[in-house]
C-alpha positions as CSV (number, residue, x, y, z in Angstrom):
1,M,0.0,0.0,0.0
2,V,1.3,3.4,-0.9
3,M,0.3,6.3,1.3
4,F,0.5,9.9,0.4
5,K,-0.7,13.0,2.3
6,L,-2.7,15.9,0.9
7,S,-2.9,19.0,3.0
8,I,-6.6,19.9,2.7
9,P,-7.7,22.3,5.5
10,P,-11.1,20.9,6.4
11,C,-10.0,17.2,6.0
12,R,-8.4,15.3,8.9
13,S,-5.2,13.2,8.6
14,L,-6.9,10.0,7.4
15,H,-9.9,11.0,5.3
16,C,-10.1,8.2,2.8
17,E,-8.0,5.5,1.1
18,I,-7.5,4.8,-2.6
19,V,-6.7,1.2,-3.4
20,L,-5.4,-0.2,-6.6
21,A,-6.6,-3.8,-6.8
22,H,-7.7,-6.3,-9.5
23,E,-7.3,-3.8,-12.4
24,E,-9.6,-1.3,-10.7
25,V,-9.4,1.7,-8.5
26,V,-11.5,1.7,-5.3
27,V,-12.0,4.6,-2.9
28,R,-13.0,4.0,0.7
29,D,-14.1,6.6,3.2
30,C,-12.3,6.3,6.6
31,A,-15.1,7.5,8.9
32,S,-14.5,11.1,7.9
33,T,-16.6,13.9,9.4
34,N,-17.4,15.7,6.1
35,G,-17.6,12.5,4.0
36,T,-16.1,11.4,0.7
37,F,-18.0,12.2,-2.5
38,V,-17.9,10.8,-6.0
39,N,-19.8,12.9,-8.6
40,G,-21.6,14.7,-5.8
41,E,-22.9,11.6,-4.0
42,R,-21.6,10.6,-0.6
43,I,-20.0,7.2,-0.6
44,Q,-18.5,4.7,1.9
45,E,-16.9,2.7,-0.8
46,A,-17.0,3.1,-4.6
47,R,-15.2,1.9,-7.7
48,L,-13.8,4.8,-9.7
49,S,-14.0,5.0,-13.4
50,A,-12.5,7.4,-16.0
51,G,-14.3,10.8,-16.1
52,Q,-15.6,10.8,-12.5
53,I,-14.8,13.5,-9.9
54,L,-13.7,12.6,-6.4
55,H,-14.4,15.4,-3.8
56,L,-12.3,15.6,-0.6
57,G,-13.3,18.7,1.3
58,E,-13.0,21.6,-1.0
59,V,-10.6,19.7,-3.4
60,E,-11.9,18.0,-6.6
61,L,-9.8,15.2,-8.1
62,F,-10.6,14.3,-11.7
63,V,-10.1,10.6,-12.6
64,E,-8.5,10.6,-16.1
65,T,-7.9,6.9,-16.3
66,T,-8.1,3.8,-14.1
67,D,-5.6,1.7,-16.1
68,V,-3.2,0.2,-13.6
69,T,0.3,-0.3,-15.0
70,I,3.1,-1.3,-12.8
71,Q,6.5,-0.7,-14.3
72,I,9.8,-1.7,-12.6
73,P,12.7,0.4,-13.9
74,E,15.7,-1.4,-15.2
75,F,19.1,-0.5,-13.8
76,E,22.1,-0.9,-15.9
77,M,25.1,-2.0,-13.9
78,R,28.3,-0.6,-15.2
79,R,30.6,-3.5,-15.9
80,P,34.2,-2.8,-14.8
81,A,37.1,-3.0,-17.2
82,P,38.5,-6.5,-17.8
83,P,41.2,-7.6,-15.4
84,V,44.8,-6.8,-16.2
85,V,47.1,-9.9,-16.6
86,M,50.4,-9.5,-14.9
87,S,53.7,-10.9,-16.3
88,D,53.6,-13.7,-13.8
89,G,50.1,-14.8,-15.1
90,S,48.2,-13.4,-12.1
91,L,45.2,-11.0,-12.5
92,L,44.6,-7.6,-11.0
93,C,41.2,-6.8,-9.5
94,P,39.2,-4.6,-11.9
95,R,37.9,-2.5,-8.9
96,H,41.1,-2.3,-6.9
97,P,44.0,-1.8,-9.3
98,N,46.7,-2.5,-6.7
99,A,45.2,-5.8,-5.5
100,R,45.6,-9.2,-7.1
101,A,42.4,-11.2,-7.9
102,T,42.0,-14.1,-5.6
103,H,38.4,-15.3,-6.3
104,Q,36.1,-15.8,-9.3
105,C,32.3,-15.9,-9.3
106,T,30.7,-19.2,-10.4
107,H,27.8,-17.4,-12.1
108,C,29.0,-14.2,-13.8
109,Q,32.7,-15.3,-14.0
110,E,33.9,-11.9,-12.5
111,V,37.3,-12.0,-10.9
112,L,37.5,-10.4,-7.4
113,C,40.2,-9.5,-4.9
114,D,39.9,-10.5,-1.2
115,A,38.4,-7.0,-0.4
116,C,35.6,-7.4,-3.0
117,V,34.3,-10.8,-1.8
118,H,31.3,-10.6,0.6
119,R,31.5,-13.2,3.4
120,M,28.6,-14.8,5.2
121,R,29.5,-16.6,8.4
122,R,27.2,-19.6,9.0
123,R,26.8,-21.2,12.4
124,G,28.6,-24.5,12.5
125,G,29.7,-24.3,8.9
126,R,32.3,-22.8,6.6
127,V,32.3,-19.2,5.5
128,L,30.2,-18.6,2.4
129,K,32.0,-16.3,-0.1
130,L,29.6,-14.4,-2.3
131,C,29.9,-12.2,-5.4
132,P,29.0,-8.5,-4.8
133,L,27.5,-8.3,-8.3
134,C,25.2,-11.3,-8.5
135,S,25.3,-12.8,-5.0
136,H,26.3,-16.2,-6.3
137,A,29.1,-18.3,-4.8
138,C,32.8,-17.4,-5.4
139,V,35.6,-19.9,-5.6
140,S,39.3,-19.3,-4.9
141,L,41.6,-19.0,-7.9
142,F,44.3,-20.7,-5.9
143,A,44.3,-23.8,-3.8
144,E,43.6,-22.7,-0.2
145,K,46.1,-24.1,2.3
146,R,44.3,-25.9,5.1
147,K,45.7,-25.9,8.6
148,K,46.5,-29.5,9.6
149,K,45.0,-30.5,12.9
150,S,46.7,-33.2,14.9
151,L,45.0,-35.9,16.9
152,L,46.2,-34.4,20.1
153,D,44.6,-31.0,19.2
154,L,41.3,-32.8,18.6
155,L,41.5,-34.7,21.9
156,L,42.3,-31.5,23.8
157,K,39.3,-29.7,22.5
158,T,36.8,-32.6,22.8
159,T,37.8,-34.6,25.9
160,K,39.4,-34.0,29.3
161,L,42.6,-35.8,29.7
162,P,43.4,-36.3,33.5
163,F,47.2,-36.7,33.0
164,L,47.5,-33.2,31.5
165,H,45.9,-31.2,34.3
166,G,48.8,-31.3,36.8
167,S,51.7,-31.1,34.4
168,K,53.3,-28.0,33.0
169,H,54.6,-29.6,29.8
170,L,52.6,-31.8,27.6
171,G,55.1,-34.7,27.4
172,R,55.9,-34.8,31.2
173,R,53.8,-36.5,33.7
174,T,54.6,-36.5,37.4
175,P,54.5,-40.0,39.0
176,P,51.9,-40.3,41.8
177,D,54.5,-41.5,44.4
178,S,56.9,-38.6,43.9
179,E,54.4,-36.0,45.3
180,P,55.4,-34.7,48.8
């Protein structure tokens, strides 16, 4: 619903509503004191047609047409210049001339630097990398190095190991009979 305000002295803030629905224009009176009139007749609700006059206080609104057309404007996105290929074969980001391209969109094939990629952090999952132009997934141009996790790191995070609580170093354990 689109609301607009007309400053008409004898009318209050919500005098009537005009609704565009099902290829017709309907006007409804909102319990106004002076009433809403179409062609001189007081109405509670009426369907407007071309050539009728809507009276709101001292203002007359002439209905030229009731054709409802909804048009969504098209926006042209300016495409950046193609990436520059360096002598070592790497690409420069079209938006950041001093940064090397590290990712590529799987949909629009745009190359992006690390600063261009939008990141969405998901609970319990990996970070989702998205293209700022089309919002599709981006993949790394280079093989990402994964941090290797040892079995001991996994055990330290998931379980309590009683022999590690009292020792200062991971490999040393104090024998039970050597305590004072």
